[in-house]
C-alpha positions as CSV (number, residue, x, y, z in Angstrom):
1,X,-0.1,0.0,0.0
2,X,1.1,3.5,-0.7
3,X,-0.8,6.4,0.8
4,X,-0.3,10.1,1.0
5,X,-1.6,13.4,2.5
6,X,-1.6,16.5,0.1
7,X,-2.2,20.1,1.0
8,X,-2.2,22.5,-1.8
9,X,-2.3,26.2,-1.4
10,X,-5.3,27.9,-3.1
11,X,-6.6,24.8,-4.6
12,X,-9.9,24.4,-2.7
13,X,-13.2,25.8,-4.0
14,X,-13.0,28.6,-1.4
15,X,-9.3,29.4,-2.3
16,X,-7.9,27.8,0.7
17,X,-5.5,24.9,1.1
18,X,-6.8,21.6,0.0
19,X,-6.5,18.7,2.6
20,X,-6.6,15.3,0.8
21,X,-5.7,11.9,2.2
22,X,-5.1,9.5,-1.0
23,X,-4.8,5.9,-1.6
24,X,-2.0,5.9,-4.2
25,X,-1.7,2.1,-4.6
26,X,-3.3,-1.0,-3.0
27,X,-1.9,-4.0,-4.7
28,X,-1.9,-7.7,-4.1
29,X,1.1,-9.7,-5.5
30,X,0.8,-13.4,-6.3
31,X,3.7,-15.5,-7.5
32,X,3.9,-19.3,-7.9
33,X,5.6,-22.1,-9.6
34,X,4.0,-25.0,-11.4
35,X,6.9,-26.9,-12.7
36,X,10.9,-26.5,-12.7
37,X,10.5,-24.4,-15.8
38,X,7.1,-22.9,-15.5
39,X,6.2,-20.1,-13.2
40,X,3.3,-17.4,-13.0
41,X,2.8,-13.9,-11.7
42,X,-0.6,-12.3,-11.0
43,X,-0.9,-8.8,-9.6
44,X,-3.8,-6.4,-8.9
45,X,-4.1,-2.8,-8.1
46,X,-6.7,-0.3,-7.0
47,X,-7.3,1.7,-10.3
48,X,-8.4,5.4,-10.1
49,X,-8.0,5.5,-6.3
50,X,-6.3,8.7,-6.4
51,X,-8.5,10.4,-8.9
52,X,-10.1,13.5,-7.4
53,X,-8.1,13.2,-4.3
54,X,-9.5,9.8,-3.7
55,X,-12.9,11.4,-2.6
56,X,-15.9,9.2,-2.6
57,X,-18.6,11.1,-4.3
58,X,-21.8,9.7,-5.7
59,X,-21.2,7.5,-8.7
60,X,-17.5,7.9,-8.4
61,X,-17.4,5.2,-5.6
62,X,-17.1,2.4,-8.1
63,X,-14.2,3.9,-10.0
64,X,-12.4,5.0,-7.0
65,X,-12.5,1.4,-5.4
66,X,-12.1,-0.9,-8.4
67,X,-9.6,-3.6,-8.0
68,X,-8.4,-4.7,-11.5
69,X,-5.7,-6.8,-13.3
70,X,-2.3,-5.2,-13.3
71,X,0.0,-8.1,-14.4
72,X,-0.9,-11.6,-15.6
73,X,2.4,-13.4,-16.7
74,X,3.1,-16.9,-17.7
75,X,6.8,-17.5,-17.1
76,X,8.9,-20.0,-19.1
77,X,12.3,-19.7,-17.2
78,X,14.8,-22.2,-18.7
79,X,18.2,-20.7,-17.4
80,X,19.7,-17.5,-16.7
81,X,20.5,-16.8,-20.3
82,X,17.1,-17.5,-22.1
83,X,13.6,-17.0,-20.6
84,X,10.1,-16.2,-22.1
85,X,7.4,-14.3,-20.5
86,X,3.9,-14.0,-22.0
87,X,0.9,-12.1,-20.9
88,X,0.4,-8.6,-19.4
89,X,3.6,-7.2,-18.1
90,X,5.9,-4.2,-17.8
91,X,7.6,-3.4,-21.1
92,X,11.4,-3.3,-20.7
93,X,11.9,0.4,-21.1
94,X,13.7,2.7,-18.7
95,X,14.6,2.1,-15.1
96,X,12.3,4.5,-13.7
97,X,9.3,2.5,-15.1
98,X,10.7,-0.8,-14.2
99,X,11.3,0.3,-10.6
100,X,7.6,0.7,-10.1
101,X,6.1,3.0,-7.3
102,X,7.4,0.7,-4.4
103,X,11.1,0.5,-5.6
104,X,12.1,4.0,-6.4
105,X,14.5,5.8,-4.1
106,X,11.9,8.7,-3.8
107,X,8.1,8.5,-3.0
108,X,7.1,9.9,-6.6
109,X,9.7,9.1,-9.2
110,X,7.5,9.6,-12.2
111,X,8.3,13.1,-13.0
112,X,9.3,12.8,-16.7
113,X,7.0,12.1,-19.7
114,X,5.8,8.5,-19.9
115,X,6.0,6.1,-22.7
116,X,2.8,5.2,-24.5
117,X,2.1,2.2,-22.3
118,X,1.2,4.4,-19.5
119,X,-1.7,5.9,-21.2
120,X,-5.1,4.0,-21.8
121,X,-8.7,4.9,-22.3
122,X,-9.8,4.0,-18.8
123,X,-6.9,5.3,-16.8
124,X,-5.8,8.8,-15.8
125,X,-8.0,10.1,-18.7
126,X,-7.7,13.8,-17.5
127,X,-7.5,16.9,-19.6
128,X,-8.6,17.2,-23.2
129,X,-9.3,14.2,-25.5
130,X,-6.6,15.5,-27.6
131,X,-4.1,14.8,-25.0
132,X,-5.0,11.1,-24.5
133,X,-6.7,8.4,-26.5
134,X,-10.1,7.5,-24.9
135,X,-11.7,6.4,-28.2
136,X,-9.5,3.3,-29.1
137,X,-8.4,1.9,-25.8
138,X,-4.9,3.6,-25.6
139,X,-1.5,2.0,-25.6
140,X,-1.3,0.1,-22.3
141,X,-2.1,0.4,-18.6
142,X,0.4,1.5,-15.8
143,X,3.5,0.8,-18.1
144,X,2.0,-2.6,-18.9
145,X,1.0,-4.2,-22.2
146,X,-0.1,-7.5,-23.6
147,X,3.1,-8.9,-24.8
148,X,5.7,-11.6,-25.2
149,X,9.2,-10.7,-23.7
150,X,12.3,-12.7,-24.3
151,X,15.2,-12.0,-21.6
152,X,18.3,-13.2,-20.1
153,X,21.5,-12.4,-18.5
154,X,25.3,-13.2,-19.3
155,X,28.3,-12.3,-17.3
156,X,31.2,-11.2,-19.6
157,X,34.5,-10.5,-17.8
158,X,32.9,-10.7,-14.4
159,X,30.3,-8.0,-15.3
160,X,26.6,-8.5,-15.6
161,X,24.8,-7.8,-19.0
162,X,21.0,-8.1,-19.0
163,X,18.9,-8.0,-22.2
164,X,15.2,-8.0,-22.8
165,X,13.2,-7.9,-26.0
166,X,9.5,-7.4,-26.2
167,X,6.7,-7.6,-28.8
168,X,3.4,-6.1,-27.7
169,X,0.2,-4.6,-28.9
170,X,1.0,-0.9,-28.3
171,X,-1.5,1.6,-29.5
172,X,-4.9,0.1,-30.7
173,X,-6.9,2.0,-33.1
174,X,-6.6,5.8,-33.4
175,X,-3.6,6.5,-35.8
176,X,-2.7,2.8,-35.9
177,X,-5.2,1.9,-38.6
178,X,-3.0,-1.1,-39.9
179,X,-2.7,-2.7,-36.3
180,X,1.1,-2.6,-36.3
181,X,2.8,-4.0,-33.2
182,X,5.2,-2.3,-30.8
183,X,8.7,-3.4,-30.3
184,X,10.7,-2.7,-27.1
185,X,14.3,-3.6,-26.2
186,X,16.5,-3.0,-23.2
187,X,20.2,-3.5,-22.4
188,X,21.6,-3.0,-18.9
189,X,25.2,-3.4,-18.0
190,X,26.3,-3.7,-14.4
191,X,30.1,-3.2,-13.9
192,X,30.2,-4.1,-10.3
193,X,27.8,-6.2,-8.3
194,X,24.7,-7.6,-10.0
195,X,21.2,-6.5,-9.0
196,X,19.0,-9.1,-7.1
197,X,15.8,-8.5,-9.0
198,X,13.3,-10.9,-10.6
199,X,13.4,-11.0,-14.3
200,X,14.3,-7.8,-16.0
201,X,12.9,-5.6,-13.2
202,X,15.0,-3.0,-11.4
203,X,15.2,-0.8,-8.4
204,X,16.2,2.7,-7.7
205,X,18.1,1.7,-4.6
206,X,19.1,-1.3,-2.5
207,X,20.1,0.7,0.6
208,X,23.6,-0.9,0.4
209,X,22.3,-4.5,0.7
210,X,23.4,-5.3,-2.8
211,X,26.9,-3.7,-2.2
212,X,28.5,-1.2,-4.6
213,X,26.6,-0.9,-8.0
214,X,27.4,0.9,-11.1
215,X,25.0,0.3,-14.0
216,X,24.1,1.8,-17.3
217,X,20.9,0.9,-19.3
218,X,19.5,1.9,-22.5
219,X,16.2,1.2,-24.2
220,X,14.4,1.8,-27.5
221,X,10.7,1.5,-28.4
222,X,9.1,1.7,-31.7
223,X,5.6,1.4,-33.3
224,X,4.6,2.3,-36.8
225,X,1.8,4.8,-36.9
226,X,2.0,4.8,-33.2
227,X,1.1,8.7,-32.7
228,X,-1.0,11.4,-34.1
229,X,-4.6,11.8,-35.5
230,X,-6.0,9.5,-38.1
231,X,-9.1,11.7,-38.4
232,X,-7.2,14.6,-40.0
233,X,-4.3,12.8,-41.5
234,X,-1.5,13.8,-39.0
235,X,0.0,10.4,-38.4
236,X,3.4,9.7,-37.3
237,X,5.5,6.7,-36.1
238,X,6.4,6.6,-32.4
239,X,10.0,6.0,-31.4
240,X,11.3,6.5,-27.7
241,X,14.8,6.0,-26.4
242,X,16.2,6.4,-22.9
243,X,19.5,6.0,-21.1
244,X,19.7,5.7,-17.3
245,X,22.4,5.3,-14.8
246,X,22.5,3.9,-11.2
247,X,25.4,4.4,-8.9
248,X,25.3,3.0,-5.3
249,X,28.2,3.2,-2.9
250,X,28.4,1.9,0.5
251,X,30.4,4.2,2.5
252,X,33.1,3.1,5.0
253,X,32.9,3.2,8.8
254,X,29.0,2.8,8.9
255,X,28.6,6.1,7.4
256,X,25.6,5.0,5.2
257,X,25.1,4.6,1.4
258,X,25.2,7.0,-1.4
259,X,22.8,6.7,-4.3
260,X,22.7,8.5,-7.6
261,X,20.0,7.9,-10.3
262,X,20.1,9.7,-13.6
263,X,17.9,9.3,-16.7
264,X,17.5,10.8,-20.3
265,X,14.6,10.4,-22.6
266,X,14.0,11.3,-26.1
267,X,10.7,10.8,-27.9
268,X,10.0,11.2,-31.7
269,X,6.3,11.5,-32.4
270,X,6.4,14.0,-35.4
271,X,2.7,14.3,-36.0
272,X,2.5,18.1,-36.3
273,X,0.3,20.7,-34.6
274,X,-2.7,19.8,-36.9
275,X,-3.0,16.5,-35.0
276,X,-4.8,18.7,-32.3
277,X,-7.5,19.7,-34.5
278,X,-10.8,18.0,-35.2
279,X,-11.8,15.3,-34.5
280,X,-9.9,15.3,-31.2
281,X,-11.3,11.7,-30.2
282,X,-9.0,10.0,-32.6
283,X,-5.8,11.8,-31.5
284,X,-3.1,9.9,-29.6
285,X,-0.8,12.9,-29.1
286,X,1.9,11.5,-26.8
287,X,5.0,13.4,-25.9
288,X,7.4,14.6,-28.6
289,X,10.8,16.0,-27.3
290,X,13.4,15.2,-24.7
291,X,13.5,15.1,-20.8
292,X,15.8,14.3,-18.1
293,X,15.9,13.7,-14.3
294,X,18.6,13.2,-11.7
295,X,18.4,12.7,-8.0
296,X,20.8,11.5,-5.2
297,X,20.6,10.6,-1.6
298,X,22.7,9.5,1.3
C-alpha cells in the first residue's frame, strides 16, 4: 500500500488549502511455480483510487474503489540466459518505469513524460481528448501491455549484462489503422555487483544490501503509426529512447550509502500541430521531445 496526504495552497473551491488523504496504490502480488521451468505472476491494483483526491462522491465510488488486473504473466524460465514471459507485463523500457512505485528511491519518481504504455482509455484520462486516447483503448496500462518478452543475462569478464526484447500490442486504433505491433528492447550493464531482481525488473536503490553498484541501461521502443490523429491525416511513427544510470556506494565506517540515479529520454512523435485539430477523439498525441531527471540521496 502507498498512501499520502496532500495540502495544496489555493486549490480548494474557497481558495484555501486542500487537504486530501489519498490511496496511491493498493496491490496484491501473487507468484507461484507449477514446474521447474514454468512459473506465474498475478498482480492487482486499485485503479483510479487517487482520482479527485480519492474522494468518494456519488457515482465515483465504483471507479475509486475498483480492484483490477495489473499483471498476468506466464513465465517459461529455462536458465539464466534464456527466458520467455507471455501475458500482461511491464515493457522493458527505462529504469524508472521498471522500478515501479514501490522500488524508487523517492516517493514519486515519475516526473518525466511517460512512454505510450502508461496511457489508456480508462486510466488517468484527464485533460482534453486531444491529450489522451479515450476512443481506441490507448496503448497500455500502468506501463504494462499485452506482450511476449524474451530476456536473459550473461556475465562477460565478471560483469553482468541483461537483455530484454518485447513484442506487444502498443496503441490500438486511433492512428494505428494497420494494427502494427510495438517493439521494445533494453540492455543493462552492471560493472560491479549484480542487482538481485526478478526477471528484468529494477530498483532505484538497495540501501546498501547489494553492495557497490554501477549500472548503465539503454532502451528503445518503436511502433509504426503509433502517434497522431488518423481523423485529420496527421499520423506519425512513435520512437522512444532512454539512457539511465544507477550508482550506489556503500560508505566506510558505517557512514551510510550514497545513491545516484540519472535518466535521459528522447521521444520522436512528429505528428505536427494539426493533429490537435478536429476530430480530437482520434488523436493519440503523446510526448514529442526530450527530458531528463537526476536525484541523489545518502
